N, C-alpha and C positions, 0 to 999 in steps of 0.2 A: 463567392458566397453560395452556399448550398441552396438549391431550390426546394429541398425537402424541409419539413418542419415537424416538431412534436409539441404536444401540449403538456405543460408542467403545472399541476395544481399544487399550490404550496400553502401550508398552514400559516395563517397570519394572526398572531395573538392580539393585535391592536385593532382589528376590524370591528366596526359596530354599525352595520347597516340595518335597514328596516327588517330584513329577514333574519338578522342575527348570524349571518354566515361567518365562518371562521376560515374560509379558504378563498384563494384568489388564483385564477388561471392565467397563464402566460403562454404565448406562442413563440417558440424559440427555433431558429434555424438549426437544422440537425446535420452533423457530420459523423461518418463512421468512427468508431472508437471514442466517441464523446462520452465523458463521464458525467455523472449527476452533478459533480462539483462544477464542471464546465458549464452546465446548464444554469446553475445558480450564478456563476460569474457573469454569464451573458445577461441574465435578468438584472443583476445589480448594475452592470456597466451601461446597459442600453435601454432598459425598460422601467426599472423601479429601484432607485438608490436607497429606498427606505427599508428594503428587505434585510433581515438580520440572519446571519449564519456564520459558522466557523469557516473562514476562507483558507486560501493556501498558506496563510501565515502559520497554520497548525503544523503541517509537515507534508501533506499530499502523498505520503508513501504508505499509508495504512499503519503507521507506527504509533502515533499519539492517540488515535481513537477519538479525537475531539469532534469529528464530523459524523459520528454515529447518529443515525436516525432511522425512521421507518420509511421504506421505499416500497410503495404499493402494499403496505401493511406488514412488511417483513423487515426486521432489523438489518442494517447494512451500513457500510462506510460510503459516504457520498463521493469521496475521492477515488475509490476503487471500483465502484459499480458503474457498468456501462449503461447509458441511457438509451432505452429502446421503447418505441410505442408511446402511449400516454403514461405519464408517471404521476404518482401521488406522493408528496413529500410531507412528512410529519415528524415532530420531535418524538423521541422515545417515550417521554412522559409529559403530558400537558400540565400536570400538577407542578412540575419543576421548571417550567418555561420562564426564562428571563425576558426574551422577546423572540417571537417567530420560531426559528429552528435552534436557537441558542438556549441551552438548558443549564441549570446549576447542577453540577455533579458532586456527589457526596461519596466519601470513602466508606462511610458507615450507614447501614440502612436506618431509615427513620423509625423511631419507636412507634409501634402501632399495635392495637389489639386485633387487627384484621389478619387473617391468614393470607399467605401470598396468593395473588390473583394473576391470571394471564394478563400480560401487559406491564406488570411490575418490572422496573428497569435498573435498579441499583446494581444488581449482579452483572447484567450485560454491559453496563457502562464500565464497571471495573475491569471486566475481561478485555474490553477494547483499549484500556489504558495500560495493559501489561506490555513490557518491553519485548522487542523482536526475538531475543534469545528464548524467552519463555514461550512465546507463541510458536516458534519453530519446534520446540520440544513437544508441545501439545499436538502440533500437526504431525510430527514424526510418529507419535504413539498411535495415531489413527491411521496414517498412511502405510506404515510398515506391514501390519497384518493384511491390509487390502492388497498390497503389492505381492505379498507371499501367496495369497489366495489366487490372484490372477495369474501368477507365475505357474502355479500347479495346473491351472485349467487351460491356459493358452500358451504356456511356455515362457521361460524367464526372459528371453530376448525380446519377444513381442510386448510383454507386459512392461518391461523397463523402457523400451523405446517410446511407448505411449505416455508413460509418466514423464519421461524426459521432455517430450514435446509440450506437454501441458505446462510443466514448470518453466520451460524456456519462454512460453507465451506470456505467462504471468510476469516473469522477470523483464521481458521486453516492455510491457506496459509500465512496470515500476520504473524503468529507465526513463520513459517519457515523463512520468510524474516527477522524477528527480530533476530533470531539466527545468520543469516548471518551478520547482522549489528553489533551484539555484538561480533562476532568472535568466537562463540561457543554457546553451549546450557546448560551449567552448571548453578548451582544456583549463582555462582559468576558472570557469564556472564549476568544473568538476572538482577543482581544489577546494572550493567553498563547501562542497558536499561531503568531503572526506570524513569530517567528524561524525556524520550520521552512521558510518560503518562501525564505529566503536561504541555506539550508544548501548548503555546497559552493561558495558564491559565485554561485549561480544567478541571484539577483536582488539588486539594490541599491535601496533605497527610502528616502524621507524621509517621516516621519509629519507631516501638516499639522494634524490635529485628532483628538482622542479624547475623547469624553464619553459620557454615558449613552445617547445617541441615535444616535451616529455615529462611525465611524472613516473618516478620509480620508487617503490617502497617494498619493504619486507614485512609480512605479517609474522610477528614473533610469537604470538599466542592466539589460538583459535578456540574459543570456548564452545563453538558449535561442535568441533571435533571431539572435545572433551565430553560434551553432553551426549552425543551419539554413542560414544564408547561406554560411558557410565550406564547407559540404558540398554546396553547389549545390541545396539543398532548400528554399529560401525560400518557394516556392509552397505547401509543406505546413505551414509553421510555425504559421499560425493554426489550421488544422484539427486538428493534432496536439497543440497546447499551449494557446493562448488559448481554444479551444473548451471546455476543461475548467472554466473559472473559474465560470461561472454554475451549472453542475450541482453542482460541489463545495460551493458555499455552500448550495444547496438541500438537499443531503444533510446538511450541518452543521446547518442550521436553516431550514426553509422560510419562517419569519417574518422572516428577515433579508433585506433587499433589497440586491442588489449591482448597482451601475451603473458604467459607464465610457463615455467618449466617444471615446477614442483609444488606440492601442497602438503600442509601439515596433515590434512585428512588422509593422504595416501602414505603417511609415515615419514615425511621429510621434517627437518628441524624448523623450517620456515617456508612460507609461501612467497615467491618472488613475483610481484605484480609490476607490470609496466604498461602505461597508457601513453600512446604517442600519436602524433599527427605528421603527415607529410609536409615538407617544406614546399611552399608555392613556387612554381617556376616563374622566373621573371622573363 
């Protein structure tokens, strides 16, 4: 157990003390790379089982957007934000609170005579519920001109190496989140997570083999590749997408070996994915 700790002050909709406080502060043991979601999990499991929030049942991968809230006053995903220092956690909109950090989400803005004000949240909630393919498209439209600008200033190789490291770091963290969602990091647990890769029709694949030592599959359609090509950004497709795969699996379980020889992004007819583990010596 870590000797370090952080203070997490959490909005509580049901509190009614003499001072009318809406917040409660908890002291939580801190570990490097601990997410805000991990902090809430610790509070729920060890300090206060009455606290309400969208837990790992959502997805833990930044896909569903259910755990969106305010972190130190700024919108963010609890499952993807690293907890550092003292943190203040609030729902995006206290008017829509069901309990504590759980809010009622609406696809349509409520009718009102008021002009939009800072802190209005219907749009930000909708954005965080968009599927991963659309999110990746939005990211690419922002990242591509930045990469081009940095390539002109610092050189293409240096700019792309920097981007590559950043994306691999994010993918490594996503791999850890994937293992939490699957309830473990074995090859069998990875099988449970395979449907996540095809959410929103992003990927179509056929499974060639699954056993105790190996999962082999072919990606027969990659809508990420189609999206980059349609937007005139094919040159960034591998860097922004395929570049994530190895790091994600290392984050999921460093003992699982991921190999592939070709990708649709690079012009092949299919991507050949293989996840394998070494047989234990007796």
